[in-house]
Kinemage of the C-alpha trace (Angstrom):
@kinemage 1
@onewidth
@group {chain A} dominant
@subgroup {mainchain}
@vectorlist {calphas} color= white
{ca met a 1} P -91.576 -97.821 121.351
{ca gln a 2} L -91.448 -100.291 118.339
{ca ala a 3} L -89.338 -98.721 115.383
{ca ile a 4} L -86.914 -99.227 112.474
{ca leu a 5} L -84.798 -96.516 112.453
{ca ala a 6} L -82.665 -96.951 108.885
{ca ser a 7} L -80.023 -95.080 107.595
{ca thr a 8} L -81.144 -95.078 103.760
{ca ser a 9} L -84.236 -96.200 101.704
{ca thr a 10} L -82.222 -97.960 98.874
{ca leu a 11} L -79.083 -99.641 98.093
{ca phe a 12} L -77.414 -99.553 95.382
{ca gly a 13} L -78.677 -102.264 92.498
{ca gln a 14} L -82.138 -102.650 94.430
{ca asp a 15} L -85.618 -101.307 94.583
{ca tyr a 16} L -86.877 -99.133 97.181
{ca leu a 17} L -87.055 -100.380 100.364
{ca glu a 18} L -85.882 -103.617 98.949
{ca tyr a 19} L -83.386 -104.409 102.038
{ca leu a 20} L -85.929 -103.966 104.396
{ca leu a 21} L -89.077 -105.865 103.349
{ca pro a 22} L -88.055 -109.030 105.195
{ca val a 23} L -88.415 -106.793 108.674
{ca ile a 24} L -90.921 -104.651 108.062
{ca pro a 25} L -93.708 -107.246 108.494
{ca glu a 26} L -92.599 -107.674 111.938
{ca leu a 27} L -92.396 -104.253 113.005
{ca phe a 28} L -96.205 -103.704 111.189
{ca lys a 29} L -97.588 -106.946 112.447
{ca asp a 30} L -101.160 -107.345 112.149
{ca ile a 31} L -101.492 -103.738 110.374
{ca asn a 32} L -102.949 -103.512 106.998
{ca glu a 33} L -102.425 -99.393 106.400
{ca ile a 34} L -99.357 -97.557 107.604
{ca leu a 35} L -99.550 -93.338 106.963
{ca phe a 36} L -96.619 -92.162 105.254
{ca ile a 37} L -95.584 -88.690 105.722
{ca pro a 38} L -93.746 -87.025 102.271
{ca tyr a 39} L -92.902 -83.698 103.953
{ca ala a 40} L -88.995 -84.249 103.067
{ca arg a 41} L -89.194 -84.374 99.635
{ca pro a 42} L -88.087 -81.033 98.407
{ca gly a 43} L -89.466 -79.895 94.270
{ca gly a 44} L -89.224 -81.953 91.806
{ca ile a 45} L -91.615 -84.950 92.912
{ca ser a 46} L -94.996 -83.932 94.599
{ca his a 47} L -96.168 -85.820 97.719
{ca glu a 48} L -98.737 -87.526 95.571
{ca glu a 49} L -95.794 -89.319 93.577
{ca tyr a 50} L -93.557 -89.925 96.845
{ca thr a 51} L -96.779 -91.792 98.469
{ca ser a 52} L -97.075 -93.913 95.571
{ca his a 53} L -93.670 -94.836 95.094
{ca ala a 54} L -93.629 -95.752 98.930
{ca ala a 55} L -97.100 -97.780 98.770
{ca thr a 56} L -95.657 -99.564 95.356
{ca ala a 57} L -93.021 -101.009 97.879
{ca phe a 58} L -95.362 -101.817 101.121
{ca gly a 59} L -97.793 -103.558 98.420
{ca lys a 60} L -94.988 -106.235 97.759
{ca ile a 61} L -96.057 -107.520 101.692
{ca gly a 62} L -99.552 -106.566 101.681
{ca ile a 63} L -99.463 -103.376 103.459
{ca gln a 64} L -101.470 -100.090 102.320
{ca val a 65} L -100.153 -96.620 102.480
{ca cys a 66} L -102.112 -93.436 102.894
{ca gly a 67} L -100.045 -89.942 102.556
{ca ile a 68} L -100.588 -88.021 105.493
{ca his a 69} L -101.517 -84.797 103.131
{ca glu a 70} L -104.365 -86.661 102.258
{ca phe a 71} L -106.030 -85.968 105.362
{ca asn a 72} L -107.328 -82.020 106.378
{ca asp a 73} L -106.272 -82.609 109.734
{ca his a 74} L -102.406 -84.118 109.983
{ca his a 75} L -102.891 -83.776 113.831
{ca lys a 76} L -105.501 -86.446 113.793
{ca ala a 77} L -103.951 -88.564 111.080
{ca val a 78} L -101.153 -89.271 112.811
{ca arg a 79} L -102.841 -89.556 116.308
{ca glu a 80} L -104.989 -92.314 114.684
{ca ala a 81} L -102.331 -93.682 112.459
{ca lys a 82} L -102.033 -97.845 113.367
{ca gly a 83} L -98.298 -97.426 111.797
{ca ile a 84} L -96.283 -94.958 110.435
{ca phe a 85} L -93.462 -94.153 107.652
{ca thr a 86} L -91.592 -91.463 107.143
{ca gly a 87} L -89.393 -91.565 104.021
{ca gly a 88} L -86.053 -89.372 102.992
{ca gly a 89} L -85.092 -86.233 101.453
{ca asn a 90} L -84.186 -83.351 103.350
{ca thr a 91} L -84.043 -83.262 107.059
{ca phe a 92} L -84.450 -79.112 106.905
{ca leu a 93} L -87.542 -79.266 105.231
{ca leu a 94} L -88.685 -81.910 106.996
{ca val a 95} L -88.508 -80.806 110.458
{ca ser a 96} L -89.761 -77.418 108.954
{ca glu a 97} L -93.164 -79.206 107.530
{ca leu a 98} L -93.721 -81.038 110.699
{ca tyr a 99} L -93.502 -78.046 112.866
{ca arg a 100} L -95.467 -76.047 110.292
{ca asn a 101} L -98.358 -78.754 110.328
{ca lys a 102} L -98.071 -78.936 114.122
{ca val a 103} L -97.151 -82.600 113.699
{ca met a 104} L -93.673 -83.005 115.918
{ca pro a 105} L -95.522 -83.285 119.189
{ca val a 106} L -98.233 -85.886 118.149
{ca leu a 107} L -95.558 -87.961 116.234
{ca arg a 108} L -93.377 -88.165 119.325
{ca asp a 109} L -96.674 -89.169 121.797
{ca val a 110} L -98.068 -91.777 119.773
{ca val a 111} L -94.572 -93.523 119.207
{ca leu a 112} L -93.345 -93.383 122.662
{ca glu a 113} L -97.124 -94.501 123.255
{ca gly a 114} L -96.117 -97.818 121.149
{ca thr a 115} L -97.439 -96.633 117.779
{ca pro a 116} L -95.094 -98.629 115.120
{ca tyr a 117} L -92.931 -96.126 113.255
{ca met a 118} L -90.415 -96.743 110.450
{ca gly a 119} L -87.884 -93.730 109.102
{ca thr a 120} L -85.123 -94.058 106.544
{ca ser a 121} L -82.797 -91.230 106.033
{ca ala a 122} L -84.434 -87.827 107.127
{ca gly a 123} L -86.913 -89.847 108.846
{ca thr a 124} L -84.505 -91.159 110.804
{ca asn a 125} L -82.423 -88.623 111.470
{ca ile a 126} L -85.443 -87.039 113.140
{ca ala a 127} L -85.466 -89.842 115.790
{ca gly a 128} L -82.612 -88.366 117.473
{ca leu a 129} L -82.216 -85.315 119.921
{ca ser a 130} L -82.022 -83.010 117.137
{ca met a 131} L -81.214 -82.598 113.343
{ca gln a 132} L -77.901 -81.362 113.867
{ca thr a 133} L -75.935 -84.117 112.463
{ca thr a 134} L -77.566 -83.975 109.316
{ca asn a 135} L -75.771 -84.189 105.879
{ca asp a 136} L -77.926 -81.990 104.094
{ca met a 137} L -78.143 -78.585 103.155
{ca pro a 138} L -80.635 -75.857 104.832
{ca ile a 139} L -83.021 -75.025 102.323
{ca val a 140} L -85.195 -73.868 104.220
{ca tyr a 141} L -85.302 -72.254 108.058
{ca pro a 142} L -87.231 -74.881 110.867
{ca pro a 143} L -88.448 -73.017 113.509
{ca ser a 144} L -86.427 -75.059 115.967
{ca phe a 145} L -83.612 -78.186 115.382
{ca lys a 146} L -84.896 -80.035 118.010
{ca thr a 147} L -86.787 -83.348 116.986
{ca leu a 148} L -88.566 -86.449 118.194
{ca gly a 149} L -86.115 -87.568 120.848
{ca leu a 150} L -87.441 -91.100 120.793
{ca ile a 151} L -83.694 -92.215 121.740
{ca pro a 152} L -81.405 -89.656 123.640
{ca val a 153} L -78.488 -89.207 121.144
{ca asn a 154} L -78.363 -88.074 117.802
{ca ile a 155} L -77.873 -90.048 114.337
{ca asn a 156} L -75.598 -89.470 111.230
{ca pro a 157} L -77.374 -91.482 108.556
{ca his a 158} L -75.494 -92.097 105.393
{ca tyr a 159} L -72.187 -92.263 107.086
{ca leu a 160} L -69.264 -92.133 105.242
{ca asp a 161} L -65.950 -93.212 105.804
{ca pro a 162} L -62.891 -91.151 104.465
{ca asp a 163} L -61.373 -92.696 100.998
{ca pro a 164} L -57.806 -92.889 101.270
{ca asp a 165} L -57.473 -92.484 97.449
{ca ser a 166} L -59.446 -89.238 97.579
{ca lys a 167} L -57.794 -85.965 96.656
{ca his a 168} L -60.495 -83.825 98.029
{ca lys a 169} L -59.315 -82.069 101.468
{ca gly a 170} L -62.660 -81.055 102.717
{ca glu a 171} L -64.176 -82.216 105.746
{ca thr a 172} L -64.960 -85.494 106.365
{ca arg a 173} L -67.916 -86.696 108.268
{ca glu a 174} L -66.201 -87.781 111.513
{ca thr a 175} L -64.337 -84.379 111.435
{ca arg a 176} L -67.898 -82.234 111.197
{ca ile a 177} L -69.165 -84.689 114.007
{ca lys a 178} L -66.077 -83.692 115.780
{ca glu a 179} L -66.950 -80.041 115.214
{ca phe a 180} L -70.641 -80.672 116.629
{ca his a 181} L -69.059 -82.236 120.213
{ca arg a 182} L -67.247 -78.567 120.322
{ca leu a 183} L -70.616 -77.348 121.265
{ca asn a 184} L -73.108 -80.043 122.043
{ca ser a 185} L -72.407 -83.463 124.281
{ca gln a 186} L -74.913 -86.137 123.061
{ca pro a 187} L -73.379 -88.964 121.534
{ca val a 188} L -73.865 -89.448 117.385
{ca ile a 189} L -74.406 -92.918 115.774
{ca gly a 190} L -72.915 -93.025 112.514
{ca leu a 191} L -75.385 -95.183 110.433
{ca arg a 192} L -73.562 -96.499 107.732
{ca glu a 193} L -75.883 -97.661 104.282
{ca ser a 194} L -77.536 -100.938 104.767
{ca ser a 195} L -77.886 -100.770 108.780
{ca trp a 196} L -80.362 -99.632 110.919
{ca leu a 197} L -81.602 -99.270 114.622
{ca glu a 198} L -84.406 -101.305 115.854
{ca leu a 199} L -86.366 -100.067 118.958
{ca lys a 200} L -87.917 -102.996 120.795
{ca asp a 201} L -88.685 -104.104 123.966
{ca asn a 202} L -86.839 -101.060 125.432
{ca lys a 203} L -83.602 -101.926 123.698
{ca val a 204} L -82.054 -100.288 121.059
{ca thr a 205} L -80.116 -102.869 118.671
{ca leu a 206} L -77.750 -102.054 115.382
{ca lys a 207} L -79.038 -104.627 112.947
{ca gly a 208} L -77.774 -104.752 109.157
{ca ser a 209} L -74.731 -105.680 107.637
{ca leu a 210} L -72.325 -103.151 108.487
{ca gln a 211} L -70.828 -101.892 111.402
{ca ala a 212} L -71.755 -98.312 113.082
{ca arg a 213} L -69.455 -95.906 114.304
{ca ile a 214} L -69.985 -94.056 117.945
{ca phe a 215} L -68.874 -90.689 118.756
{ca glu a 216} L -68.727 -89.609 121.780
{ca lys a 217} L -67.916 -86.060 123.197
{ca asp a 218} L -63.999 -85.976 123.839
{ca lys a 219} L -63.598 -89.846 123.610
{ca val a 220} L -62.367 -91.424 120.688
{ca pro a 221} L -64.440 -93.024 118.161
{ca phe a 222} L -65.398 -96.699 118.103
{ca glu a 223} L -66.855 -99.163 115.852
{ca val a 224} L -69.569 -101.304 116.996
{ca glu a 225} L -70.573 -104.541 115.513
{ca thr a 226} L -74.320 -105.435 114.119
{ca glu a 227} L -76.890 -106.947 116.956
{ca thr a 228} L -74.697 -105.089 119.415
{ca asp a 229} L -77.265 -103.495 122.342
{ca leu a 230} L -77.030 -99.517 121.985
{ca ser a 231} L -79.358 -98.703 124.723
{ca asp a 232} L -76.668 -97.689 127.118
{ca leu a 233} L -75.645 -95.146 125.275
{ca asn a 234} L -76.638 -91.632 126.205
């Protein structure tokens, strides 16, 4: 597999995908057009507008973008794509649309076969075993929480540490992930913004400027540094 699984698409004070542009060309090497999956975007911005937004960013590195909605046969579009990018938004909506359009199985197949894949936020969430560690609200009811399973873990994009100065008494991200582990066994990677997972040469490596927090059932969570090999996490 070849993939970039990023926590977020946009960092504070930067343009869309700006912090990832230096590493994207290596992923999509010798590819001049990729397929964009804009399913995650709820109302307020159309698939056309979202695709145009992605096209502007990729245009800076000489890559054209074509939206999956532009094809009558979404299954065929995925099968024939040279590279694929799934953008962020609402993971419940994304997963629902992937199943509704019968894209989930073929997307898994082509990425496992070597088609370069990039996800941000919701597009990263679906790379794990399930979407059950998303932060999103269930605005739709997908037929299954099972996702691509490219790696044998779950991912929590946009992972946030507790704010010691906050007076908010609700659950922290860590609390919610521990609740997940009361009923589920797979590890969870708390992926902070500005960091991503690189899938390359049968390795899963943490990239970016921040540590990630690793949660395993019945174990104390721990931090890993950037460039850590997470291939054995399962």
